[in-house]
Every structure is written in structure tokens, then in C-alpha cells.
PyMOL CGO cylinders between C-alpha atoms (Angstrom):
from pymol import cmd
from pymol.cgo import CYLINDER

trace = [
    CYLINDER, 21.75, 165.51, 123.69, 23.95, 166.74, 126.52, 0.3, 1, 1, 1, 1, 1, 1,
    CYLINDER, 23.95, 166.74, 126.52, 26.13, 164.13, 128.17, 0.3, 1, 1, 1, 1, 1, 1,
    CYLINDER, 26.13, 164.13, 128.17, 25.28, 163.47, 131.81, 0.3, 1, 1, 1, 1, 1, 1,
    CYLINDER, 25.28, 163.47, 131.81, 28.03, 164.50, 134.20, 0.3, 1, 1, 1, 1, 1, 1,
    CYLINDER, 28.03, 164.50, 134.20, 29.33, 161.75, 136.46, 0.3, 1, 1, 1, 1, 1, 1,
    CYLINDER, 29.33, 161.75, 136.46, 28.08, 162.31, 140.02, 0.3, 1, 1, 1, 1, 1, 1,
    CYLINDER, 28.08, 162.31, 140.02, 31.16, 160.61, 141.54, 0.3, 1, 1, 1, 1, 1, 1,
    CYLINDER, 31.16, 160.61, 141.54, 33.81, 162.63, 139.64, 0.3, 1, 1, 1, 1, 1, 1,
    CYLINDER, 33.81, 162.63, 139.64, 34.79, 165.65, 141.70, 0.3, 1, 1, 1, 1, 1, 1,
    CYLINDER, 34.79, 165.65, 141.70, 38.00, 167.68, 142.00, 0.3, 1, 1, 1, 1, 1, 1,
    CYLINDER, 38.00, 167.68, 142.00, 39.33, 167.78, 145.57, 0.3, 1, 1, 1, 1, 1, 1,
    CYLINDER, 39.33, 167.78, 145.57, 42.42, 169.97, 145.19, 0.3, 1, 1, 1, 1, 1, 1,
    CYLINDER, 42.42, 169.97, 145.19, 44.18, 171.59, 142.27, 0.3, 1, 1, 1, 1, 1, 1,
    CYLINDER, 44.18, 171.59, 142.27, 47.70, 172.98, 141.97, 0.3, 1, 1, 1, 1, 1, 1,
    CYLINDER, 47.70, 172.98, 141.97, 46.93, 176.02, 139.82, 0.3, 1, 1, 1, 1, 1, 1,
    CYLINDER, 46.93, 176.02, 139.82, 50.47, 177.44, 139.98, 0.3, 1, 1, 1, 1, 1, 1,
    CYLINDER, 50.47, 177.44, 139.98, 52.01, 174.27, 138.55, 0.3, 1, 1, 1, 1, 1, 1,
    CYLINDER, 52.01, 174.27, 138.55, 51.28, 175.16, 134.91, 0.3, 1, 1, 1, 1, 1, 1,
    CYLINDER, 51.28, 175.16, 134.91, 52.59, 178.69, 135.49, 0.3, 1, 1, 1, 1, 1, 1,
    CYLINDER, 52.59, 178.69, 135.49, 55.83, 177.68, 137.25, 0.3, 1, 1, 1, 1, 1, 1,
    CYLINDER, 55.83, 177.68, 137.25, 56.56, 174.51, 135.23, 0.3, 1, 1, 1, 1, 1, 1,
    CYLINDER, 56.56, 174.51, 135.23, 56.45, 173.32, 131.63, 0.3, 1, 1, 1, 1, 1, 1,
    CYLINDER, 56.45, 173.32, 131.63, 54.52, 170.04, 131.90, 0.3, 1, 1, 1, 1, 1, 1,
    CYLINDER, 54.52, 170.04, 131.90, 55.91, 167.45, 129.48, 0.3, 1, 1, 1, 1, 1, 1,
    CYLINDER, 55.91, 167.45, 129.48, 53.72, 164.47, 130.38, 0.3, 1, 1, 1, 1, 1, 1,
    CYLINDER, 53.72, 164.47, 130.38, 51.34, 163.40, 133.10, 0.3, 1, 1, 1, 1, 1, 1,
    CYLINDER, 51.34, 163.40, 133.10, 50.35, 160.24, 134.93, 0.3, 1, 1, 1, 1, 1, 1,
    CYLINDER, 50.35, 160.24, 134.93, 47.30, 159.23, 136.94, 0.3, 1, 1, 1, 1, 1, 1,
    CYLINDER, 47.30, 159.23, 136.94, 48.11, 157.26, 140.06, 0.3, 1, 1, 1, 1, 1, 1,
    CYLINDER, 48.11, 157.26, 140.06, 46.32, 156.02, 143.16, 0.3, 1, 1, 1, 1, 1, 1,
    CYLINDER, 46.32, 156.02, 143.16, 47.12, 157.14, 146.68, 0.3, 1, 1, 1, 1, 1, 1,
    CYLINDER, 47.12, 157.14, 146.68, 47.15, 155.19, 149.96, 0.3, 1, 1, 1, 1, 1, 1,
    CYLINDER, 47.15, 155.19, 149.96, 44.96, 156.99, 152.50, 0.3, 1, 1, 1, 1, 1, 1,
    CYLINDER, 44.96, 156.99, 152.50, 43.46, 156.46, 155.93, 0.3, 1, 1, 1, 1, 1, 1,
    CYLINDER, 43.46, 156.46, 155.93, 39.70, 156.58, 156.40, 0.3, 1, 1, 1, 1, 1, 1,
    CYLINDER, 39.70, 156.58, 156.40, 39.73, 159.94, 158.16, 0.3, 1, 1, 1, 1, 1, 1,
    CYLINDER, 39.73, 159.94, 158.16, 41.72, 161.43, 155.25, 0.3, 1, 1, 1, 1, 1, 1,
    CYLINDER, 41.72, 161.43, 155.25, 39.09, 160.31, 152.73, 0.3, 1, 1, 1, 1, 1, 1,
    CYLINDER, 39.09, 160.31, 152.73, 36.31, 161.75, 154.92, 0.3, 1, 1, 1, 1, 1, 1,
    CYLINDER, 36.31, 161.75, 154.92, 38.15, 165.10, 155.12, 0.3, 1, 1, 1, 1, 1, 1,
    CYLINDER, 38.15, 165.10, 155.12, 38.61, 165.06, 151.32, 0.3, 1, 1, 1, 1, 1, 1,
    CYLINDER, 38.61, 165.06, 151.32, 34.88, 164.47, 150.81, 0.3, 1, 1, 1, 1, 1, 1,
    CYLINDER, 34.88, 164.47, 150.81, 34.43, 167.77, 152.68, 0.3, 1, 1, 1, 1, 1, 1,
    CYLINDER, 34.43, 167.77, 152.68, 36.97, 169.36, 150.30, 0.3, 1, 1, 1, 1, 1, 1,
    CYLINDER, 36.97, 169.36, 150.30, 39.64, 169.99, 152.94, 0.3, 1, 1, 1, 1, 1, 1,
    CYLINDER, 39.64, 169.99, 152.94, 42.87, 169.21, 151.10, 0.3, 1, 1, 1, 1, 1, 1,
    CYLINDER, 42.87, 169.21, 151.10, 45.71, 171.20, 149.54, 0.3, 1, 1, 1, 1, 1, 1,
    CYLINDER, 45.71, 171.20, 149.54, 48.48, 170.08, 147.16, 0.3, 1, 1, 1, 1, 1, 1,
    CYLINDER, 48.48, 170.08, 147.16, 49.84, 173.54, 146.29, 0.3, 1, 1, 1, 1, 1, 1,
    CYLINDER, 49.84, 173.54, 146.29, 53.22, 173.20, 148.08, 0.3, 1, 1, 1, 1, 1, 1,
    CYLINDER, 53.22, 173.20, 148.08, 53.60, 169.46, 147.60, 0.3, 1, 1, 1, 1, 1, 1,
    CYLINDER, 53.60, 169.46, 147.60, 55.81, 167.41, 145.28, 0.3, 1, 1, 1, 1, 1, 1,
    CYLINDER, 55.81, 167.41, 145.28, 56.37, 163.75, 144.42, 0.3, 1, 1, 1, 1, 1, 1,
    CYLINDER, 56.37, 163.75, 144.42, 59.60, 161.84, 144.83, 0.3, 1, 1, 1, 1, 1, 1,
    CYLINDER, 59.60, 161.84, 144.83, 60.90, 158.34, 144.11, 0.3, 1, 1, 1, 1, 1, 1,
    CYLINDER, 60.90, 158.34, 144.11, 62.73, 156.65, 146.99, 0.3, 1, 1, 1, 1, 1, 1,
    CYLINDER, 62.73, 156.65, 146.99, 63.72, 152.97, 147.16, 0.3, 1, 1, 1, 1, 1, 1,
    CYLINDER, 63.72, 152.97, 147.16, 61.60, 152.12, 144.12, 0.3, 1, 1, 1, 1, 1, 1,
    CYLINDER, 61.60, 152.12, 144.12, 58.45, 153.68, 145.62, 0.3, 1, 1, 1, 1, 1, 1,
    CYLINDER, 58.45, 153.68, 145.62, 56.61, 156.87, 144.68, 0.3, 1, 1, 1, 1, 1, 1,
    CYLINDER, 56.61, 156.87, 144.68, 55.77, 159.26, 147.55, 0.3, 1, 1, 1, 1, 1, 1,
    CYLINDER, 55.77, 159.26, 147.55, 53.71, 162.44, 147.84, 0.3, 1, 1, 1, 1, 1, 1,
    CYLINDER, 53.71, 162.44, 147.84, 55.50, 164.86, 150.18, 0.3, 1, 1, 1, 1, 1, 1,
    CYLINDER, 55.50, 164.86, 150.18, 54.12, 167.93, 151.99, 0.3, 1, 1, 1, 1, 1, 1,
    CYLINDER, 54.12, 167.93, 151.99, 50.48, 167.61, 150.93, 0.3, 1, 1, 1, 1, 1, 1,
    CYLINDER, 50.48, 167.61, 150.93, 47.94, 168.87, 153.46, 0.3, 1, 1, 1, 1, 1, 1,
    CYLINDER, 47.94, 168.87, 153.46, 44.73, 167.09, 154.42, 0.3, 1, 1, 1, 1, 1, 1,
    CYLINDER, 44.73, 167.09, 154.42, 42.83, 168.84, 157.22, 0.3, 1, 1, 1, 1, 1, 1,
    CYLINDER, 42.83, 168.84, 157.22, 41.95, 166.82, 160.31, 0.3, 1, 1, 1, 1, 1, 1,
    CYLINDER, 41.95, 166.82, 160.31, 38.50, 165.24, 160.34, 0.3, 1, 1, 1, 1, 1, 1,
    CYLINDER, 38.50, 165.24, 160.34, 36.83, 166.34, 163.59, 0.3, 1, 1, 1, 1, 1, 1,
    CYLINDER, 36.83, 166.34, 163.59, 34.69, 163.20, 164.29, 0.3, 1, 1, 1, 1, 1, 1,
    CYLINDER, 34.69, 163.20, 164.29, 37.83, 161.01, 163.98, 0.3, 1, 1, 1, 1, 1, 1,
    CYLINDER, 37.83, 161.01, 163.98, 39.95, 162.92, 166.51, 0.3, 1, 1, 1, 1, 1, 1,
    CYLINDER, 39.95, 162.92, 166.51, 40.92, 159.77, 168.47, 0.3, 1, 1, 1, 1, 1, 1,
    CYLINDER, 40.92, 159.77, 168.47, 42.05, 157.79, 165.42, 0.3, 1, 1, 1, 1, 1, 1,
    CYLINDER, 42.05, 157.79, 165.42, 42.75, 160.73, 163.15, 0.3, 1, 1, 1, 1, 1, 1,
    CYLINDER, 42.75, 160.73, 163.15, 45.64, 161.29, 160.79, 0.3, 1, 1, 1, 1, 1, 1,
    CYLINDER, 45.64, 161.29, 160.79, 48.73, 163.47, 160.65, 0.3, 1, 1, 1, 1, 1, 1,
    CYLINDER, 48.73, 163.47, 160.65, 48.01, 166.43, 158.35, 0.3, 1, 1, 1, 1, 1, 1,
    CYLINDER, 48.01, 166.43, 158.35, 51.31, 166.60, 156.42, 0.3, 1, 1, 1, 1, 1, 1,
    CYLINDER, 51.31, 166.60, 156.42, 52.45, 162.97, 156.48, 0.3, 1, 1, 1, 1, 1, 1,
    CYLINDER, 52.45, 162.97, 156.48, 54.12, 161.37, 153.46, 0.3, 1, 1, 1, 1, 1, 1,
    CYLINDER, 54.12, 161.37, 153.46, 51.61, 159.39, 151.42, 0.3, 1, 1, 1, 1, 1, 1,
    CYLINDER, 51.61, 159.39, 151.42, 52.51, 156.48, 149.18, 0.3, 1, 1, 1, 1, 1, 1,
    CYLINDER, 52.51, 156.48, 149.18, 51.41, 156.78, 145.55, 0.3, 1, 1, 1, 1, 1, 1,
    CYLINDER, 51.41, 156.78, 145.55, 50.44, 153.70, 143.56, 0.3, 1, 1, 1, 1, 1, 1,
    CYLINDER, 50.44, 153.70, 143.56, 51.88, 153.25, 140.08, 0.3, 1, 1, 1, 1, 1, 1,
    CYLINDER, 51.88, 153.25, 140.08, 53.02, 150.29, 138.00, 0.3, 1, 1, 1, 1, 1, 1,
    CYLINDER, 53.02, 150.29, 138.00, 56.70, 149.31, 137.82, 0.3, 1, 1, 1, 1, 1, 1,
    CYLINDER, 56.70, 149.31, 137.82, 56.84, 150.40, 134.16, 0.3, 1, 1, 1, 1, 1, 1,
    CYLINDER, 56.84, 150.40, 134.16, 55.47, 153.86, 135.04, 0.3, 1, 1, 1, 1, 1, 1,
    CYLINDER, 55.47, 153.86, 135.04, 57.86, 154.12, 138.00, 0.3, 1, 1, 1, 1, 1, 1,
    CYLINDER, 57.86, 154.12, 138.00, 60.81, 153.31, 135.74, 0.3, 1, 1, 1, 1, 1, 1,
    CYLINDER, 60.81, 153.31, 135.74, 59.69, 155.97, 133.24, 0.3, 1, 1, 1, 1, 1, 1,
    CYLINDER, 59.69, 155.97, 133.24, 59.31, 158.58, 136.01, 0.3, 1, 1, 1, 1, 1, 1,
    CYLINDER, 59.31, 158.58, 136.01, 62.68, 157.68, 137.52, 0.3, 1, 1, 1, 1, 1, 1,
    CYLINDER, 62.68, 157.68, 137.52, 64.37, 158.04, 134.10, 0.3, 1, 1, 1, 1, 1, 1,
    CYLINDER, 64.37, 158.04, 134.10, 62.70, 161.42, 133.58, 0.3, 1, 1, 1, 1, 1, 1,
    CYLINDER, 62.70, 161.42, 133.58, 63.75, 162.79, 136.98, 0.3, 1, 1, 1, 1, 1, 1,
    CYLINDER, 63.75, 162.79, 136.98, 67.31, 161.55, 136.45, 0.3, 1, 1, 1, 1, 1, 1,
    CYLINDER, 67.31, 161.55, 136.45, 67.52, 164.04, 133.56, 0.3, 1, 1, 1, 1, 1, 1,
    CYLINDER, 67.52, 164.04, 133.56, 68.60, 167.59, 134.36, 0.3, 1, 1, 1, 1, 1, 1,
    CYLINDER, 68.60, 167.59, 134.36, 65.92, 169.81, 135.86, 0.3, 1, 1, 1, 1, 1, 1,
    CYLINDER, 65.92, 169.81, 135.86, 62.93, 167.43, 135.70, 0.3, 1, 1, 1, 1, 1, 1,
    CYLINDER, 62.93, 167.43, 135.70, 60.63, 167.16, 138.70, 0.3, 1, 1, 1, 1, 1, 1,
    CYLINDER, 60.63, 167.16, 138.70, 57.34, 165.46, 139.63, 0.3, 1, 1, 1, 1, 1, 1,
    CYLINDER, 57.34, 165.46, 139.63, 54.60, 167.98, 140.34, 0.3, 1, 1, 1, 1, 1, 1,
    CYLINDER, 54.60, 167.98, 140.34, 51.09, 167.06, 141.54, 0.3, 1, 1, 1, 1, 1, 1,
    CYLINDER, 51.09, 167.06, 141.54, 48.56, 168.75, 139.26, 0.3, 1, 1, 1, 1, 1, 1,
    CYLINDER, 48.56, 168.75, 139.26, 45.14, 167.72, 140.53, 0.3, 1, 1, 1, 1, 1, 1,
    CYLINDER, 45.14, 167.72, 140.53, 43.64, 165.41, 143.16, 0.3, 1, 1, 1, 1, 1, 1,
    CYLINDER, 43.64, 165.41, 143.16, 40.14, 164.11, 142.46, 0.3, 1, 1, 1, 1, 1, 1,
    CYLINDER, 40.14, 164.11, 142.46, 37.56, 161.39, 143.01, 0.3, 1, 1, 1, 1, 1, 1,
    CYLINDER, 37.56, 161.39, 143.01, 37.29, 159.31, 139.82, 0.3, 1, 1, 1, 1, 1, 1,
    CYLINDER, 37.29, 159.31, 139.82, 34.07, 157.85, 138.38, 0.3, 1, 1, 1, 1, 1, 1,
    CYLINDER, 34.07, 157.85, 138.38, 34.22, 154.93, 140.86, 0.3, 1, 1, 1, 1, 1, 1,
    CYLINDER, 34.22, 154.93, 140.86, 34.64, 157.29, 143.83, 0.3, 1, 1, 1, 1, 1, 1,
    CYLINDER, 34.64, 157.29, 143.83, 38.34, 156.48, 144.37, 0.3, 1, 1, 1, 1, 1, 1,
    CYLINDER, 38.34, 156.48, 144.37, 40.89, 159.20, 145.12, 0.3, 1, 1, 1, 1, 1, 1,
    CYLINDER, 40.89, 159.20, 145.12, 43.35, 159.69, 142.25, 0.3, 1, 1, 1, 1, 1, 1,
    CYLINDER, 43.35, 159.69, 142.25, 46.26, 162.08, 141.82, 0.3, 1, 1, 1, 1, 1, 1,
    CYLINDER, 46.26, 162.08, 141.82, 47.49, 163.38, 138.46, 0.3, 1, 1, 1, 1, 1, 1,
    CYLINDER, 47.49, 163.38, 138.46, 51.25, 163.95, 138.50, 0.3, 1, 1, 1, 1, 1, 1,
    CYLINDER, 51.25, 163.95, 138.50, 53.08, 165.95, 135.85, 0.3, 1, 1, 1, 1, 1, 1,
    CYLINDER, 53.08, 165.95, 135.85, 56.67, 165.36, 134.74, 0.3, 1, 1, 1, 1, 1, 1,
    CYLINDER, 56.67, 165.36, 134.74, 57.81, 168.96, 134.52, 0.3, 1, 1, 1, 1, 1, 1,
    CYLINDER, 57.81, 168.96, 134.52, 60.75, 171.25, 133.91, 0.3, 1, 1, 1, 1, 1, 1,
    CYLINDER, 60.75, 171.25, 133.91, 60.98, 174.53, 135.83, 0.3, 1, 1, 1, 1, 1, 1,
    CYLINDER, 60.98, 174.53, 135.83, 60.37, 177.70, 133.82, 0.3, 1, 1, 1, 1, 1, 1,
    CYLINDER, 60.37, 177.70, 133.82, 62.70, 180.66, 133.91, 0.3, 1, 1, 1, 1, 1, 1,
    CYLINDER, 62.70, 180.66, 133.91, 61.30, 184.17, 134.44, 0.3, 1, 1, 1, 1, 1, 1,
    CYLINDER, 61.30, 184.17, 134.44, 61.43, 184.96, 130.71, 0.3, 1, 1, 1, 1, 1, 1,
    CYLINDER, 61.43, 184.96, 130.71, 59.45, 181.79, 129.92, 0.3, 1, 1, 1, 1, 1, 1,
    CYLINDER, 59.45, 181.79, 129.92, 56.79, 182.79, 132.46, 0.3, 1, 1, 1, 1, 1, 1,
    CYLINDER, 56.79, 182.79, 132.46, 56.54, 186.24, 130.85, 0.3, 1, 1, 1, 1, 1, 1,
    CYLINDER, 56.54, 186.24, 130.85, 56.21, 184.71, 127.39, 0.3, 1, 1, 1, 1, 1, 1,
    CYLINDER, 56.21, 184.71, 127.39, 53.43, 182.38, 128.59, 0.3, 1, 1, 1, 1, 1, 1,
    CYLINDER, 53.43, 182.38, 128.59, 51.58, 185.30, 130.17, 0.3, 1, 1, 1, 1, 1, 1,
    CYLINDER, 51.58, 185.30, 130.17, 51.99, 187.44, 127.01, 0.3, 1, 1, 1, 1, 1, 1,
    CYLINDER, 51.99, 187.44, 127.01, 50.65, 184.61, 124.83, 0.3, 1, 1, 1, 1, 1, 1,
    CYLINDER, 50.65, 184.61, 124.83, 47.65, 184.12, 127.14, 0.3, 1, 1, 1, 1, 1, 1,
    CYLINDER, 47.65, 184.12, 127.14, 46.89, 187.87, 127.03, 0.3, 1, 1, 1, 1, 1, 1,
    CYLINDER, 46.89, 187.87, 127.03, 47.18, 187.95, 123.23, 0.3, 1, 1, 1, 1, 1, 1,
    CYLINDER, 47.18, 187.95, 123.23, 44.85, 184.94, 122.89, 0.3, 1, 1, 1, 1, 1, 1,
    CYLINDER, 44.85, 184.94, 122.89, 42.33, 186.67, 125.15, 0.3, 1, 1, 1, 1, 1, 1,
    CYLINDER, 42.33, 186.67, 125.15, 42.52, 189.88, 123.07, 0.3, 1, 1, 1, 1, 1, 1,
    CYLINDER, 42.52, 189.88, 123.07, 42.21, 187.90, 119.84, 0.3, 1, 1, 1, 1, 1, 1,
    CYLINDER, 42.21, 187.90, 119.84, 39.03, 186.16, 121.08, 0.3, 1, 1, 1, 1, 1, 1,
    CYLINDER, 39.03, 186.16, 121.08, 37.58, 189.52, 122.17, 0.3, 1, 1, 1, 1, 1, 1,
    CYLINDER, 37.58, 189.52, 122.17, 38.32, 191.12, 118.76, 0.3, 1, 1, 1, 1, 1, 1,
    CYLINDER, 38.32, 191.12, 118.76, 36.83, 188.17, 116.86, 0.3, 1, 1, 1, 1, 1, 1,
    CYLINDER, 36.83, 188.17, 116.86, 33.72, 188.34, 119.05, 0.3, 1, 1, 1, 1, 1, 1,
    CYLINDER, 33.72, 188.34, 119.05, 33.26, 192.09, 118.39, 0.3, 1, 1, 1, 1, 1, 1,
    CYLINDER, 33.26, 192.09, 118.39, 33.84, 191.98, 114.62, 0.3, 1, 1, 1, 1, 1, 1,
    CYLINDER, 33.84, 191.98, 114.62, 32.56, 188.49, 113.87, 0.3, 1, 1, 1, 1, 1, 1,
]
cmd.load_cgo(trace, "trace")
């Protein structure tokens, strides 16, 4: 029997270039502090995390340069589109992230923003290391070879 899909779970925004530009070593799901008009805009799917990044300042985790479009009915009490948004994580997770970013070349990259099964907005952050051009080429070559392999197995299988 097919499993029923959760009606509340829905992807809002995805950073598709993150896995191409970075080697993701681990990831973390964290909450995000939002205003009401931001949540309403996200329900309409008007958000972008492509150019954003996460940073740790004064023991707090922040999402920088994410875009949430203005929500027209809330123009009087609306929100600033590119404001810094506080991310919610436990002290243990914060310590682990801080230790990882203290290492050479590690960065915190938002991977996907979504509504979880309870309807709350969550953000998945990846602890990543930037790829060099040769690494990107190798990843692309491997993906192409896997695609060809599947095609050949399908034809002759």
C-alpha cells in the first residue's frame, strides 16, 4: 500500500547550486524566527535562499541575505525583504557548528527551506567545504557516467 504524503510538508525554497558548489559534510535542521507576513508570503511560495548563508555571531545562529517577498495585504505592518533572521538551534548544535566553521574552509550553507509535518517553517543547513573547479568537473563527469550507465542497463536489461 502506498504511503500517504503529508499534506503539511511542502518545500518553500531550495538552494540547488549548493550541492554543486560545495561538498556537504553534514546537515542540521533548525527553526527560524519569522514575522507573520513572512510566513504568509512563504505559504504563497515567495522565498529564495540561493544567495544566502548562515553565520554564528555572539553565540547565535543567523541567516543572512535570504529573500522573502513582501506580502501585499500586510503592507502597513510588513517585513523587510532581506533582513537577517535568527535561526533556532540547541547549544550543543551551535558548538558543533562553531567548531566546524573554525576549521579551514568550512561554511554554513542553507540547503532547503520547508514546512514540516506540523506546518512549521524549518531550514536545513549544511556544513560544507567549497569545491575547486576540478572537483566540480569530476562531480559532473560522475553524474553523466551514472546517467549513461542507467540508460545502457535499461536498453540491454
